[in-house]
N, C-alpha and C positions, 0 to 999 in steps of 0.2 A: 434385474437393474444392473448394469455394469458399474463398477466403482468409478468414480471422478478420479480425473488425473490432475494432482494439484500443480500449478504453476504460477508464476508472477509476469505480468505484462508490462512492457513498456509502452505506456501510451502517449508519451511526449510527442507533442505536434500532431496525432491521430486525429482523425475526423470521427466524433462519437455523436449519435443521436438518442435523445432523451425524449420519451413522448410522455406527457403528464407533467402537471405543473404544482402539485400539492406537497405535502410535508416529505414524502416519500420520495419523490423526485428531487426535492430540496437536498436530501442527504445524499443522493447519488451524485449530484450535480458537484458538491463539494468534494467528494472524494474525487471523481475525474478532475476537477481544476487543480486538486493537489497532486495529482499526477501529471498536470500540464498537459491535459488533453484539450484539442478545439470540441467545444460543446455546442451543440445546436439543441434547441429545446421546442418542440411543437406543441401547444397546448392552447385551448380557449381562454385560459387563466393562469396566473401565477401567484404563489407566495409572495410576502412583500419583499423577503430576501431575496428570492429569485428575480423580482422585477428591478431591484437594486442592482443586481449583478449585471442584468440585462443593461440597463442605463449605463452602467459603468464601462459596458464594452467587454465584460468578462466572459459573457456568453452570447451567442445568437439566438435571438428569439422569433418566432412566428405565431401570432396570435390567430390560430386556427385549428380546425381538426386534423387528424392525421391521414395522409394520402399514402399509397403504396411506393410512389416516387421518392417519398422523402428519404428513403435508406441508400438511394443511389450515391456512391463516392463515399458511403461511411465503411468504417474500419469495424465498428462495434455499434449495438444498438441495445436499448435498455426501454423495455416498455413498463411504464410507472403509473398506468390510469387506473380507475377504479370500473372502467367497462369491460367486462370479460369479451364481448366479441371485439371490441378493437384490439384487445392484447393478443387475442389469437390470430388476427389479421397481421398484426406487426410480427409475432414469431412465424407465421407461414411466408411473409413476403422476406424475411431476413434468412430463414433456412433454405429457401429457394435459390438464393443468390451465395450461400455458403459463408454467410458473415455470422460473427459472434452475436449471439442474442441472448439476452436473460430477460424474462417476465417476472417481476418482484412477486414473490410468494406463490409462483406457478413453475416449478421446476420441471414439470411434464411438457411444458411449451419451449423450455430454454435448453440450450446445447452449452452452458456454462453456469454456476451460480457463484455468488459473491460472499466468500465467508466473512464471518465476525474478524475484525482486525485490532491488533494492538500494536501501537508505534511508540517507540521510544527512540528518537534519532533514527540510527541505521538499522535498528533492531524493528524486525517487523514480524509478529507470531499470527498465523490465522489458523480459525477453527472452523471446521465446517461439519456439517452432519449430513451431507450429500441431499440437503433440502429439505429433510425429514423433520426436524424441529430447530428453527432458526432462535426458537425461544432458549433452547438449550444451549447452544452456541452463545448467546447473550450471557447467559447464566456463568459460563465457563470464561467468557472474556472478562468479565468483572471480578472474577476469583483470581485471574491470571494478573490483571492490572495491579491488584495488591501485592504481588510478589515482583514483578518486574517494573521498577522505577526508573525514574530519570538517570541514575547511576550508570544503568547499562547502555543508554545513548552515548552518555560522557566516555565511557570506557571503549566503545566500539571508534569514537572519533579519534582517541589516541591511539588505538591500534591502527587505525588507518594510515596515521603518520607514521607510526613505528614499523608497520608492514614493508614500505617501500626502503626505509633504512636496512632493514635487515636482509631483505632481498639484495640490495646493491652490495652488501659488506660480508653476506655469508655465501660463500659458492655452494657448499655442499648442500643437497635438497633435504636429506635426511635430518642435518644440523637445524636448518631453517624449521621443518615441521616440528622437532623438538622444542625449539624456542616457542614457537606459536602454540603450541599444545601445552605449554608450562605457564605461559602467560594466561592463557584461557582457563586454566584451572587453579590459578593463584587466587590470593585473597585482594587482589587488586580492587575489585568491583566492591566488596566490603568497604575498604578503605576510602574508596571514591564517595560511598554512599555516606560514611561519618565524616567525611571532608578533612581526613587525616592525610594530606597530600605529601608530608614527610614521609610517611611509611609508604606510599606508594612510589615515591621517587628512589627509596631504600630498595624496595622489592624489584623494581625495574633495574637497578644496578647489579642487583645479584643474579640476573637472568640474562641480560642482554650482554653482546660483545663490548669491550671496554671501548672500542672507537666510535661508538654511537653516543654523541652527545645530546643527553636528554634536555638541556637547557635551548639548544637549537630545536629540536623536535616540538618542545613547548610552545615555543614563539611561533611556530607554523601555523598553531591553532589561534 
């Protein structure tokens, strides 16, 4: 079997179909909503959370069994039922239309898998075993969660604001790269974790060009 090619999808406003209404579908739907996808669920029943989301208009819901025409106009399809025949039909229909399809826990029916994910602000770490051991992906995710805390998200928010300032004030590309690398390898994250913001400011002053006003950058956040 060929190796999977890792990528990140922009699903904002994309039409996504989820077939199934249980706990697994609930988890999938939440991650899709976080990505601002337009989610439609087809299922004879829903968890209480999914019912609430449907009532609030966060998702579209049809209380019935899957039909092949349900994939029409969809960008991505997820099969999350406990019926192997239905899952196989979902995969067959989606693949025939060259759609992205994932059947939960059945990589042989899917043309992509969903990795275990850690998110801290703009930091996103993905762990995949090519569908061979989701349990191991989960274990590694839990281990990494202990190492990568909210300080990484805070650091990236700061870097996002500083990046545009550096680009606008430093013309030399190599100098820019040097600044960004020095920031990334600095102790800024450790200082943020310990909430020692005076050290953060002092460190930034030592790395950044003099004409970058740190107070203005901080106020942007």
